[in-house]
N, C-alpha and C positions, 0 to 999 in steps of 0.2 A: 975751374972757378966760374961761378955764376954771377951775373950782374944783378944788382938790386935796384929797384926803382924807388927813388925818393919821392915821397908824397908831400905835397904842399898842404899845410893845414889852413883851411878857411871854411867858413860856414857853408853848409850844403845849399844848393840852389843858387849859387852865385858864380856862374861861368864868367870868365873874363871875356872881353871883346875879342881878344886873339883866339880864344878857344871857340867862340861862336863863329868867327870868320873861317877857322880851320874846318869846322864841321860843315859849314855851308859850302865851302869850296869842294870838299870831298864829296858831298852829296851831289853837287852839280856834275862833277867828273863821273861819278857812278851812273847818274842818269844819262849822261852823254854816251858813256860806254855801252850801257844797256840798249839805247836807241840805235847805236851803230851795229851792235851784234844782231839786234832784231832785223835791221835793214839788210844785213848780209844774209841772214837766214832766208828772208823773203826773196831776196835776189836769186839765191840758189834754187828756191822752189819755182820761181817764175822762169828760170832758165832750163827747167825740165827735171830738176831733182825730184824724186818721188818723196812722199811724206814718210814712208818707211825708211828710205835711205837716210834722209836728213835726221829723222828721229834717232836712228842708230848712231849717227855721227855726233849728234849733239846731246843726246840723253833727254831731249824734250819729247813730250807726248805728241802723238799725231794730232790729237784734238787741239793742243796749243798751236801747233804749226798751221792747222787749218784755220784757226781763229786769226792768227797773225796775218796770214795771207789774205783772208777775207777783209780784215780791217785795213790792210794796206791798199786795197782796190778802191 
């Protein structure tokens, strides 16, 4: 059995205050998580991890890793 999602009918372009708050909170959490991830990656690099090792572990390109490390300095 699959669940169905009930849609609430209202005019397009009219988000509720609760929906706006939800989206804002979620975006803030996402930005914080991304910043924490980036800081962890840079920390590993500054502790001696090579760009190729970190690239293999994260799936990020070595160019991105070099840029992140440079921007953190």
